[in-house]
ROZAFI-269003 format. One record per residue (C-alpha): residue in one letter; x, y, z. Coordinates in steps of 0.25 Angstrom, whole numbers, padded with zeros to 4 digits, always signed. Example, Ala and Ser with C-alpha at 12.3 -4.5 7.8 and 13.67 -1.06 7.14 Angstrom:
<rs>
A+0049-0018+0031
S+0055-0004+0029
</rs>
This chain:
<rs>
M-0081+0303+0855
I-0096+0301+0856
K-0096+0307+0870
Q-0088+0320+0865
L-0099+0321+0854
L-0110+0320+0864
E-0104+0331+0873
K-0101+0340+0861
E-0115+0339+0855
G-0124+0338+0868
G-0127+0323+0866
V-0132+0323+0852
V-0123+0320+0841
S-0126+0320+0826
R-0124+0306+0820
T-0114+0313+0810
T-0105+0316+0822
I-0106+0302+0828
F-0103+0295+0814
Q-0091+0304+0811
S-0085+0300+0825
C-0088+0285+0822
G-0082+0284+0808
R-0081+0291+0795
L-0095+0292+0791
A-0102+0305+0792
V-0117+0307+0791
A-0127+0319+0795
A-0139+0313+0800
V-0149+0314+0812
V-0144+0319+0826
V-0144+0308+0836
V-0140+0305+0850
A-0126+0299+0851
A-0125+0286+0858
G-0111+0282+0852
C-0103+0279+0840
G-0113+0271+0831
A-0128+0269+0830
E-0136+0274+0842
G-0144+0265+0851
S-0135+0253+0850
S-0139+0241+0859
A-0137+0226+0861
S-0149+0224+0852
D-0144+0232+0840
P-0140+0223+0829
E-0125+0219+0828
T-0125+0222+0813
V-0132+0231+0803
L-0134+0226+0789
L-0130+0234+0777
G-0135+0228+0764
T-0127+0231+0751
A-0133+0227+0737
I-0123+0231+0727
S-0118+0226+0713
M-0104+0220+0715
S-0104+0212+0702
G-0108+0214+0688
P-0107+0227+0681
A-0107+0235+0694
A-0096+0228+0701
F-0087+0239+0699
A-0095+0248+0708
G-0101+0237+0717
V-0088+0231+0722
P-0082+0245+0727
V-0096+0249+0733
R-0096+0236+0741
Q-0082+0239+0746
G-0085+0253+0750
I-0097+0248+0758
E-0089+0238+0765
L-0079+0248+0769
A-0090+0258+0775
V-0096+0246+0783
E-0082+0242+0788
Q-0079+0256+0792
A-0092+0257+0799
N-0091+0244+0807
E-0077+0248+0811
Q-0082+0261+0816
S-0094+0254+0823
V-0103+0265+0818
L-0115+0256+0822
G-0109+0254+0836
A-0099+0244+0841
E-0109+0232+0841
T-0115+0234+0827
A-0109+0232+0814
I-0113+0234+0799
E-0115+0221+0792
L-0114+0223+0776
E-0120+0213+0767
I-0117+0215+0752
V-0125+0209+0740
D-0120+0210+0726
V-0132+0213+0717
A-0124+0212+0704
G-0132+0224+0698
D-0145+0216+0699
P-0157+0224+0704
A-0164+0212+0708
A-0152+0208+0717
A-0151+0221+0723
I-0166+0221+0727
A-0164+0207+0733
A-0152+0211+0741
Y-0159+0223+0746
R-0171+0215+0750
Q-0162+0205+0757
F-0155+0216+0765
E-0168+0222+0768
A-0173+0208+0774
D-0160+0207+0782
G-0162+0220+0789
A-0151+0229+0782
A-0150+0243+0788
G-0148+0247+0773
V-0143+0243+0760
L-0132+0248+0751
C-0136+0246+0736
C-0137+0250+0722
T-0125+0249+0713
L-0132+0250+0700
G-0144+0259+0696
S-0152+0246+0693
E-0150+0241+0707
A-0154+0254+0713
G-0166+0256+0704
A-0171+0242+0708
L-0168+0244+0723
R-0174+0258+0725
P-0189+0254+0724
V-0186+0242+0733
M-0179+0250+0743
T-0189+0261+0744
Q-0199+0251+0749
S-0190+0246+0760
V-0184+0252+0773
T-0170+0247+0770
P-0162+0259+0765
G-0152+0258+0754
V-0140+0267+0751
V-0135+0267+0736
T-0121+0263+0733
V-0119+0266+0718
S-0132+0268+0710
I-0134+0282+0704
L-0148+0280+0699
E-0156+0292+0700
D-0166+0295+0712
L-0161+0283+0720
A-0161+0289+0734
E-0174+0288+0742
P-0173+0289+0757
P-0175+0282+0766
H-0173+0270+0756
L-0161+0273+0747
F-0150+0283+0748
R-0138+0287+0739
P-0125+0292+0746
F-0119+0297+0733
E-0122+0308+0722
V-0129+0303+0710
P-0119+0308+0699
S-0130+0310+0688
E-0138+0320+0696
P-0139+0334+0689
G-0127+0342+0692
G-0120+0330+0699
I-0107+0322+0697
Y-0110+0319+0682
D-0114+0333+0678
E-0102+0339+0684
F-0093+0328+0678
L-0099+0330+0664
D-0098+0345+0664
A-0083+0342+0668
V-0081+0332+0656
A-0087+0342+0647
E-0076+0352+0651
A-0066+0343+0644
G-0072+0347+0630
F-0077+0334+0626
E-0087+0335+0614
T-0093+0321+0611
A-0096+0309+0619
V-0102+0295+0618
M-0109+0289+0630
V-0110+0275+0635
V-0121+0272+0644
N-0125+0259+0653
D-0140+0260+0648
D-0144+0248+0657
N-0140+0256+0670
D-0150+0267+0675
A-0139+0275+0682
M-0130+0275+0670
V-0142+0279+0661
Q-0145+0290+0671
D-0130+0295+0671
A-0130+0294+0656
R-0141+0305+0655
V-0133+0314+0664
Y-0120+0312+0655
A-0128+0314+0642
E-0134+0327+0648
G-0120+0331+0653
L-0113+0329+0640
E-0124+0336+0632
R-0124+0348+0642
N-0109+0349+0640
G-0110+0348+0625
I-0104+0334+0623
E-0110+0327+0612
V-0114+0312+0615
L-0111+0305+0602
E-0118+0292+0606
T-0123+0285+0618
I-0120+0270+0620
S-0128+0261+0629
A-0121+0249+0636
G-0125+0240+0647
T-0119+0239+0661
A-0115+0224+0659
E-0108+0227+0645
T-0094+0224+0645
S-0090+0226+0631
F-0091+0241+0626
T-0084+0238+0612
G-0096+0243+0604
A-0098+0255+0613
A-0083+0258+0612
T-0083+0256+0597
T-0094+0266+0595
I-0088+0276+0604
V-0074+0276+0597
A-0082+0278+0584
K-0089+0290+0590
D-0076+0296+0594
P-0082+0304+0606
D-0074+0313+0615
I-0078+0305+0627
V-0086+0293+0631
V-0096+0295+0642
A-0099+0282+0650
S-0112+0282+0658
A-0109+0268+0663
I-0106+0260+0675
G-0091+0258+0678
S-0089+0244+0671
S-0096+0249+0659
T-0087+0261+0658
A-0075+0252+0660
S-0079+0243+0648
L-0082+0255+0640
A-0069+0262+0643
R-0061+0249+0640
S-0068+0248+0626
L-0066+0262+0622
R-0051+0262+0626
E-0048+0249+0619
R-0054+0256+0606
G-0045+0268+0608
F-0055+0278+0614
D-0046+0287+0623
R-0056+0298+0626
P-0062+0300+0640
I-0073+0291+0645
V-0083+0299+0654
S-0090+0291+0664
N-0097+0291+0677
V-0095+0288+0692
G-0094+0273+0688
A-0081+0275+0681
D-0075+0277+0695
S-0071+0263+0697
A-0058+0256+0697
A-0064+0243+0694
A-0070+0249+0681
Y-0056+0255+0678
E-0050+0241+0679
A-0061+0235+0671
S-0058+0244+0660
A-0043+0239+0660
G-0039+0254+0663
M-0046+0259+0651
M-0055+0268+0659
E-0044+0278+0658
G-0049+0291+0654
T-0063+0289+0660
I-0068+0301+0667
F-0078+0300+0678
P-0084+0307+0690
T-0084+0301+0704
P-0089+0306+0718
F-0077+0298+0724
H-0064+0293+0720
A-0053+0288+0730
E-0042+0296+0723
H-0050+0308+0723
P-0058+0309+0736
V-0066+0321+0739
N-0065+0320+0754
E-0057+0314+0765
A-0068+0303+0767
G-0066+0299+0752
A-0051+0298+0754
Q-0052+0290+0767
F-0062+0280+0761
A-0052+0278+0749
V-0041+0274+0759
E-0050+0265+0767
Y-0057+0258+0755
E-0043+0255+0748
A-0038+0250+0761
S-0050+0240+0762
F-0051+0236+0747
G-0037+0239+0741
A-0042+0249+0731
P-0047+0263+0731
P-0062+0265+0732
D-0070+0270+0720
M-0083+0278+0719
F-0091+0265+0721
A-0083+0261+0734
A-0086+0275+0739
Q-0101+0274+0736
G-0102+0261+0743
Y-0094+0267+0755
T-0103+0279+0755
A-0116+0271+0754
A-0112+0262+0766
Q-0108+0274+0774
T-0121+0281+0771
L-0129+0269+0776
I-0120+0267+0788
A-0122+0281+0792
A-0137+0280+0792
I-0136+0267+0800
V-0127+0274+0810
A-0136+0287+0811
G-0149+0279+0814
E-0153+0273+0827
G-0156+0259+0821
F-0151+0250+0810
D-0164+0247+0804
P-0166+0251+0789
Q-0177+0261+0791
T-0168+0269+0801
V-0156+0268+0792
G-0165+0273+0780
E-0170+0285+0789
E-0155+0288+0793
L-0151+0288+0778
S-0163+0297+0775
N-0157+0307+0786
L-0143+0307+0780
A-0139+0321+0776
E-0124+0320+0774
L-0113+0310+0773
E-0098+0313+0771
S-0094+0303+0761
V-0082+0299+0752
Y-0088+0308+0741
G-0089+0320+0750
S-0101+0326+0758
L-0115+0319+0755
T-0128+0325+0757
F-0141+0317+0756
E-0154+0322+0750
D-0165+0312+0749
G-0155+0301+0751
Q-0146+0305+0739
A-0132+0311+0742
R-0126+0323+0737
V-0111+0325+0737
A-0105+0339+0740
E-0091+0336+0733
S-0090+0335+0718
A-0087+0322+0711
R-0073+0319+0705
H-0070+0318+0690
L-0060+0308+0687
V-0054+0300+0676
W-0047+0286+0675
G-0033+0288+0671
A-0022+0277+0668
D-0020+0266+0677
G-0033+0268+0685
E-0029+0281+0690
V-0041+0291+0692
V-0038+0306+0691
L-0047+0318+0692
W-0052+0323+0679
E-0052+0337+0674
P-0060+0341+0661
M-0047+0347+0655
D-0041+0333+0656
P-0051+0323+0650
</rs>
């Protein structure tokens, strides 16, 4: 195959072509001289393994996201090694640290990966972790790729990259979603916000502006911590206010607890949430009471936007016994992005990997076609608007059927 490609393009083949021939990943990057399937310049002196560090939250309030993120990363690394994308003699070694939502632990894990010579680090489940890590990483040459955090202005090449769209950006996923929600004719709302999470506070501003823009009156805004498990007081207040909808700018576990408290008190109207509601673990934690929760998501296994998403859903379920959620897709895509940069370079050192991440222009992902600008991805395809139904079924949501 490589011989045919060399003959076809006169001995110079874009890394895009080589990578597509070697596996499922596709990346537009620099043009290089082709030497074979995998990284160029392989020799007996090359390392036998290339370390990828992963510092994510797999316990605590963010476990609902961190566990599928880890599994998505593991699948991407397994596939890359099976396809020998770094050459027959070189494999990717994955080391994962559970930072449990602790910013100090995230920094310590990154420093250890840096000392161990990792080619790059997958990081940042929560905004608090991302906010703490960003200034540390910008003083280092070991690049990071964000898995989940939607904190504003996070990407900063050649240090930090985010391979998914920030839903709170103007005109982005949340604005489109809220405009659609307004079409259903809702007039009043109560908001619940995780006020100890910077990303949720950021999202809450977007949700409040979107509701106001569409003439939906916010009767009250209720604050709740990410570690809270009892929403009895909040639910009691909401039932007394009697809004048309409840808007939850909260992580998935908080939305699950809120939904359960509301349903137990007879509130049967829609709960409007964010991408964090796209979690089977959160639905299970709600004892099925997230039924009627509406949310946007860039990826869902039952409603993929492209063939890459459909194939990922099949392979993930075969590996882990359950369909992937949005967080699994984020972990998978983050790992693919980092691996793509490693393959594109002529070495495995972190500075080279950071440079190749900076050169990354396009990536075909399970969300659709990504383009990168200053390390931040944009997605060509629109997000899905979904609603939790009975028995854990997720269906497409239309404004006329809230």
